C-alpha positions as CSV (number, residue, x, y, z in Angstrom):
1,X,-9.9,12.9,21.8
2,X,-6.4,12.3,20.4
3,X,-4.2,10.2,22.6
4,X,-0.4,10.7,22.3
5,X,2.2,8.1,23.2
6,X,5.5,9.7,24.0
7,X,8.5,8.4,26.0
8,X,11.7,10.1,25.2
9,X,15.2,8.8,25.8
10,X,18.1,11.3,25.8
11,X,20.3,10.9,22.7
12,X,23.7,9.4,23.2
13,X,26.6,11.8,23.7
14,X,27.7,13.1,20.3
15,X,24.7,11.6,18.5
16,X,22.7,13.8,16.1
17,X,19.1,14.0,17.1
18,X,16.7,13.0,14.4
19,X,14.1,15.4,13.2
20,X,10.8,14.7,15.0
21,X,8.0,13.0,13.1
22,X,4.4,13.1,14.3
23,X,1.9,10.6,12.9
24,X,-1.9,10.4,13.3
25,X,-3.1,6.8,13.9
26,X,-6.6,6.0,12.8
27,X,-7.9,2.9,14.6
28,X,-11.3,1.2,14.8
29,X,-11.3,0.8,18.6
30,X,-10.2,2.9,21.6
31,X,-6.8,2.1,23.1
32,X,-6.5,-1.0,25.2
33,X,-9.5,-2.8,23.7
34,X,-8.4,-4.6,20.5
35,X,-5.7,-7.3,20.8
36,X,-4.4,-6.4,17.4
37,X,-3.9,-2.7,18.3
38,X,-2.5,-3.6,21.7
39,X,0.1,-6.0,20.4
40,X,1.1,-3.8,17.5
41,X,0.9,0.0,17.3
42,X,0.1,0.6,21.0
43,X,3.2,-1.3,22.1
44,X,5.4,0.3,19.5
45,X,4.4,3.9,20.2
46,X,6.4,4.7,23.3
47,X,9.5,2.9,21.9
48,X,9.3,4.5,18.5
49,X,9.1,7.9,20.2
50,X,12.1,7.2,22.5
51,X,14.4,5.7,19.9
52,X,13.5,7.3,16.5
53,X,11.7,10.5,17.6
54,X,8.4,9.2,16.0
55,X,5.4,10.2,17.9
56,X,2.0,8.5,17.4
57,X,-1.3,10.2,18.2
58,X,-4.2,7.7,18.4
59,X,-7.7,8.5,17.2
60,X,-10.3,5.7,17.3
61,X,-13.4,5.5,15.1
62,X,-15.6,4.0,17.8
63,X,-16.8,6.6,20.3
64,X,-17.8,5.8,23.9
65,X,-21.5,6.0,22.9
66,X,-21.1,3.4,20.2
67,X,-19.0,1.2,22.4
68,X,-21.9,1.0,24.9
69,X,-24.4,-0.4,22.3
70,X,-22.4,-2.0,19.5
71,X,-22.5,-5.6,20.9
72,X,-26.0,-5.4,22.3
73,X,-28.7,-7.2,20.4
74,X,-31.1,-5.0,18.4
75,X,-31.0,-1.3,19.0
76,X,-30.4,-0.7,15.3
77,X,-31.7,2.8,15.3
78,X,-29.4,3.9,18.1
79,X,-26.5,2.1,16.5
80,X,-27.2,3.8,13.2
81,X,-27.3,7.2,14.9
82,X,-24.1,6.5,16.8
83,X,-22.4,5.3,13.6
84,X,-23.5,8.5,11.8
85,X,-22.0,10.6,14.5
86,X,-18.7,8.7,14.4
87,X,-18.5,9.0,10.6
88,X,-18.8,12.8,11.0
89,X,-16.1,12.7,13.7
90,X,-13.8,10.7,11.4
91,X,-14.3,13.3,8.7
92,X,-13.0,16.0,11.1
93,X,-10.0,13.9,11.9
94,X,-9.1,13.6,8.2
95,X,-9.2,17.3,7.8
96,X,-6.6,17.6,10.6
97,X,-4.3,15.2,8.7
98,X,-2.3,18.0,7.1
99,X,-0.9,18.9,10.6
100,X,0.9,15.6,10.7
101,X,3.9,14.1,8.9
102,X,1.9,11.0,8.1
103,X,-1.2,9.0,8.8
104,X,-1.4,5.3,9.8
105,X,-4.6,3.4,9.3
106,X,-4.9,0.2,11.3
107,X,-7.1,-2.2,9.4
108,X,-9.6,0.5,8.3
109,X,-10.4,4.2,9.1
110,X,-14.1,3.4,9.5
111,X,-16.0,0.3,10.5
112,X,-18.3,0.3,7.4
113,X,-18.3,1.5,3.8
114,X,-15.6,2.0,1.2
115,X,-12.2,3.6,1.7
116,X,-13.5,7.2,1.7
117,X,-11.3,8.6,4.4
118,X,-8.2,6.8,3.2
119,X,-8.7,8.3,-0.2
120,X,-9.1,11.8,1.2
121,X,-5.8,11.4,3.2
122,X,-4.0,10.3,0.1
123,X,-5.4,13.2,-2.0
124,X,-4.2,15.7,0.6
125,X,-0.7,14.5,-0.2
126,X,0.0,13.3,3.4
127,X,2.0,10.0,3.5
128,X,-0.5,7.2,4.3
129,X,0.6,3.9,5.9
130,X,-1.7,0.9,6.1
131,X,-1.2,-1.6,8.9
132,X,-3.1,-4.9,9.0
133,X,-2.6,-8.3,10.8
134,X,-5.3,-10.5,9.4
135,X,-6.6,-11.5,6.0
136,X,-9.2,-8.7,6.2
137,X,-9.8,-8.9,2.4
138,X,-11.4,-12.4,2.7
139,X,-15.1,-11.9,2.2
140,X,-17.4,-13.6,4.7
141,X,-15.1,-13.4,7.8
142,X,-17.5,-11.0,9.5
143,X,-20.4,-12.1,11.8
144,X,-23.1,-14.1,10.0
145,X,-25.3,-14.0,13.0
146,X,-25.5,-12.1,16.3
147,X,-26.1,-8.4,17.1
148,X,-24.2,-6.9,14.2
149,X,-24.8,-9.4,11.3
150,X,-26.9,-6.7,9.6
151,X,-24.2,-4.1,9.7
152,X,-21.6,-6.6,8.4
153,X,-23.4,-6.6,5.1
154,X,-22.3,-3.0,4.7
155,X,-18.6,-3.9,4.9
156,X,-16.7,-3.3,1.7
157,X,-14.3,-6.2,1.4
158,X,-12.6,-4.8,-1.6
159,X,-11.3,-1.7,0.2
160,X,-8.3,-3.6,1.5
161,X,-6.9,-3.7,-2.0
162,X,-7.8,-0.1,-2.5
163,X,-6.0,1.1,0.6
164,X,-2.9,-1.0,-0.3
165,X,-2.8,0.7,-3.8
166,X,-3.1,4.3,-2.5
167,X,-0.8,3.9,0.6
168,X,2.8,5.2,0.7
169,X,3.7,2.1,2.6
170,X,2.0,-1.1,3.8
171,X,2.9,-2.7,7.1
172,X,1.8,-6.4,7.6
173,X,2.1,-9.0,10.3
174,X,3.5,-11.9,8.2
175,X,4.7,-13.1,4.8
176,X,1.3,-14.4,3.7
177,X,-0.2,-10.9,4.2
178,X,2.8,-9.4,2.5
179,X,2.3,-11.6,-0.6
180,X,-1.2,-10.2,-0.9
181,X,-0.1,-6.6,-0.3
182,X,2.7,-6.8,-2.9
183,X,0.1,-7.4,-5.6
184,X,-1.0,-3.7,-5.0
185,X,2.0,-1.9,-3.6
186,X,5.8,-2.2,-3.9
187,X,6.6,-0.7,-0.5
188,X,5.6,-3.5,1.8
189,X,7.2,-4.2,5.2
190,X,6.7,-7.3,7.3
191,X,6.4,-6.1,10.9
192,X,5.3,-9.0,13.2
193,X,3.0,-8.8,16.1
194,X,5.1,-8.4,19.2
195,X,5.2,-9.2,22.9
196,X,6.2,-6.8,25.8
197,X,8.5,-9.1,27.7
198,X,8.2,-7.1,30.9
199,X,4.4,-7.9,30.8
200,X,5.1,-11.6,30.0
201,X,7.8,-12.9,32.5
202,X,8.6,-16.6,32.5
203,X,6.1,-18.2,34.8
204,X,6.9,-20.7,37.6
205,X,6.8,-24.3,36.4
206,X,3.8,-26.3,37.4
207,X,4.4,-29.6,39.3
208,X,5.3,-32.4,36.9
209,X,2.7,-34.9,38.3
210,X,-0.9,-35.3,37.3
211,X,-3.1,-33.7,36.1
212,X,-1.6,-32.4,32.8
213,X,-2.9,-28.9,32.1
214,X,-3.4,-27.9,28.5
215,X,-4.2,-24.2,27.9
216,X,-6.0,-22.4,25.0
217,X,-6.6,-18.7,24.9
218,X,-8.9,-16.9,22.5
219,X,-12.1,-15.0,21.8
220,X,-15.7,-16.0,20.9
221,X,-14.7,-15.5,17.2
222,X,-11.9,-18.1,17.5
223,X,-13.6,-20.7,19.6
224,X,-14.2,-22.9,16.5
225,X,-10.4,-23.3,16.3
226,X,-10.5,-24.7,19.9
227,X,-13.2,-27.1,18.7
228,X,-10.7,-28.3,16.1
229,X,-8.6,-29.8,19.0
230,X,-11.6,-31.4,20.7
231,X,-11.0,-35.0,19.3
232,X,-7.3,-34.9,20.4
233,X,-8.1,-33.6,23.9
234,X,-10.8,-36.2,24.4
235,X,-8.5,-39.0,23.2
236,X,-5.7,-37.7,25.5
237,X,-8.1,-37.7,28.4
238,X,-8.7,-41.4,27.9
239,X,-5.0,-42.0,28.5
240,X,-4.3,-39.7,31.4
241,X,-5.7,-37.0,33.7
242,X,-6.1,-33.8,31.7
243,X,-7.2,-30.3,32.5
244,X,-8.6,-28.4,29.5
245,X,-8.1,-24.8,30.4
246,X,-9.8,-22.1,28.3
247,X,-9.1,-18.4,28.7
248,X,-11.5,-16.0,26.9
249,X,-14.7,-14.1,27.0
250,X,-16.9,-17.1,26.5
251,X,-16.5,-20.8,27.4
252,X,-16.9,-23.6,24.8
253,X,-20.4,-24.8,24.1
254,X,-19.7,-28.1,25.8
255,X,-17.0,-29.6,28.0
256,X,-14.2,-31.8,26.8
257,X,-15.4,-35.3,27.6
258,X,-13.2,-37.1,30.2
259,X,-11.2,-34.0,31.2
260,X,-11.5,-31.5,34.0
261,X,-12.7,-28.3,32.3
262,X,-11.6,-24.9,33.6
263,X,-12.8,-21.6,32.1
264,X,-10.9,-18.4,33.1
265,X,-12.5,-15.1,32.1
266,X,-10.0,-13.0,30.2
267,X,-8.4,-10.2,32.0
268,X,-5.5,-8.0,30.7
269,X,-3.9,-7.7,34.1
270,X,-3.9,-11.5,34.8
271,X,-3.3,-12.6,31.2
272,X,0.3,-13.8,31.5
273,X,-0.2,-15.5,34.8
274,X,-3.3,-17.4,33.6
275,X,-1.6,-18.5,30.4
276,X,1.6,-19.6,32.2
277,X,-0.2,-21.7,34.8
278,X,-0.2,-24.7,32.5
279,X,2.0,-27.4,31.1
280,X,1.5,-26.7,27.4
281,X,-0.2,-24.1,25.2
282,X,-2.1,-25.1,22.0
283,X,-3.0,-23.2,18.9
284,X,-5.1,-25.4,16.6
285,X,-6.2,-23.9,13.3
286,X,-8.2,-24.9,10.3
287,X,-6.3,-24.2,7.0
288,X,-8.1,-21.5,5.1
289,X,-7.6,-18.0,3.7
290,X,-8.3,-16.3,7.0
291,X,-6.2,-18.6,9.2
292,X,-3.2,-18.3,6.9
293,X,-3.2,-14.6,7.7
294,X,-3.1,-15.1,11.5
295,X,0.0,-13.7,13.1
296,X,0.6,-16.3,15.8
297,X,-0.3,-14.1,18.8
298,X,-1.5,-17.0,20.9
299,X,1.6,-19.0,20.3
300,X,3.8,-15.9,21.0
301,X,2.0,-15.4,24.3
302,X,2.5,-19.0,25.4
303,X,6.2,-19.0,24.3
304,X,6.9,-15.7,26.1
305,X,5.8,-17.3,29.5
306,X,8.1,-20.2,28.9
307,X,5.4,-22.8,27.9
308,X,6.1,-25.4,25.2
309,X,3.7,-25.1,22.4
310,X,1.9,-27.5,20.0
311,X,0.4,-25.6,17.1
312,X,-1.0,-26.2,13.6
313,X,1.5,-25.6,10.8
314,X,-0.7,-23.0,9.1
315,X,0.4,-19.6,7.9
316,X,2.9,-17.8,10.2
317,X,2.8,-20.7,12.7
318,X,5.1,-22.7,10.4
319,X,7.6,-19.8,10.4
320,X,7.4,-19.2,14.1
321,X,8.1,-22.8,15.3
322,X,10.9,-25.1,14.1
323,X,9.5,-28.5,14.9
324,X,11.3,-30.1,17.8
325,X,13.5,-27.1,18.4
326,X,11.3,-24.4,20.0
327,X,7.9,-26.2,19.9
328,X,5.9,-28.8,18.0
329,X,3.9,-28.6,14.8
330,X,0.9,-30.9,14.7
331,X,-0.9,-31.4,11.4
332,X,-3.5,-34.1,12.4
333,X,-5.5,-35.1,15.4
334,X,-3.1,-38.1,15.8
335,X,-0.1,-35.7,15.7
336,X,-1.6,-33.5,18.4
337,X,-2.4,-36.5,20.7
338,X,1.1,-37.9,20.2
339,X,2.9,-34.6,20.9
340,X,0.8,-33.7,24.0
341,X,1.3,-37.2,25.4
342,X,5.0,-36.9,24.9
343,X,5.1,-33.6,26.7
344,X,3.0,-35.0,29.5
345,X,5.6,-37.8,30.0
346,X,8.7,-35.6,29.7
347,X,9.2,-32.6,32.0
348,X,12.7,-32.2,30.5
349,X,11.3,-31.9,26.9
350,X,8.8,-29.3,28.2
351,X,11.6,-27.3,29.8
352,X,13.8,-27.5,26.7
353,X,11.1,-26.4,24.2
354,X,9.8,-23.8,26.6
355,X,13.2,-22.2,27.1
356,X,13.9,-22.2,23.3
357,X,10.4,-20.7,22.7
358,X,11.1,-17.8,25.1
359,X,14.4,-17.1,23.4
360,X,12.6,-17.0,20.0
361,X,10.3,-14.3,21.4
362,X,13.2,-12.3,22.9
363,X,15.3,-12.4,19.8
364,X,12.6,-11.9,17.0
365,X,9.3,-10.9,18.5
366,X,9.9,-8.6,21.5
367,X,8.3,-5.1,21.4
368,X,11.9,-3.7,21.6
369,X,13.0,-5.5,18.5
370,X,9.8,-5.1,16.4
371,X,9.3,-1.4,17.3
372,X,12.6,-0.6,15.6
373,X,11.5,-2.3,12.4
374,X,8.3,-0.3,12.5
375,X,10.0,3.1,13.2
376,X,12.7,2.4,10.5
377,X,10.0,1.6,7.9
378,X,7.9,4.7,8.6
379,X,10.8,7.1,8.9
380,X,12.5,5.6,5.9
381,X,9.4,6.0,3.7
382,X,8.7,9.6,4.8
383,X,12.4,10.6,4.3
384,X,12.5,9.1,0.8
385,X,9.4,11.0,-0.2
386,X,10.9,14.2,1.0
387,X,14.3,13.7,-0.6
388,X,14.9,15.8,-3.7
389,X,14.6,13.9,-7.0
């Protein structure tokens, strides 16, 4: 079922209404499930429709039947059958592409295999846009164990370059991803992941006295990044009372020694409140190909709620935070301990950095600001293709 996102504003008096554009968006997951989709195209859709007359119709690869079994152990026969059904559904979607002014592929049109559907769209002559927000070309970033390790062997890592080459335009979340995309395509636009400010109001400040609450939010896949901060958190817990608060779908494998450990199951409805009920947010990262492609979503979420942040200077993080102005960058364990201890001792520094971080999100990373960049890039590319030569 195609889901449309339309929210129209009346044009200003005397303004000339832009010709409508209707785009088909091919996503891996249904709406409201994938963080990347939620904080990118799903946020931009109603705003692009209202302000630039660009309507997005979403069509996921994953059907409800596949969703029910995809993360369960075993059941390979049923998974294969469901996947086959969804591949056929996707073929039907591609045949409908001619009805649209363009097609956007978020990450990949199908979960497995080469870029078959993307090639078909391009051969139909329909403008194809490729949107991605991770280093998805980096081989080996899929599951090496667990319920879908077998299927991950069928992933074609080289298709990211292929889709970049055949796309009319490439939309990426940061400059590192843009550098990769520009090896294959000249029409590349940096469109950062965004935050809906109305969903992330500034949260009430926690009491300044002990304990000192450090929050980390993430998924099972990113838990190893939290482990990167373990030595610093355990060292800090020897100096003062610390609450190590983890928000996600799975707690760490073992508690932070010496700290009070709190696990909060992730919920979209309570996400902002859970994040904001802390003194500081952390985003530790290893430095590798995959982490350099991360788009700073955790840090943006913390900053939107008014929390000060201490994050690793890896990839986009180094562009997002100006050290000492709107947050802190911590390269080593010692840096992280020092910055967290400083924030624990100084409520004024927490307030100053938190307020500056919120302004950063408002000015550069709000859904209102970023959706305009998105709509401008898409409309501009399509109109240039249509212009007489």
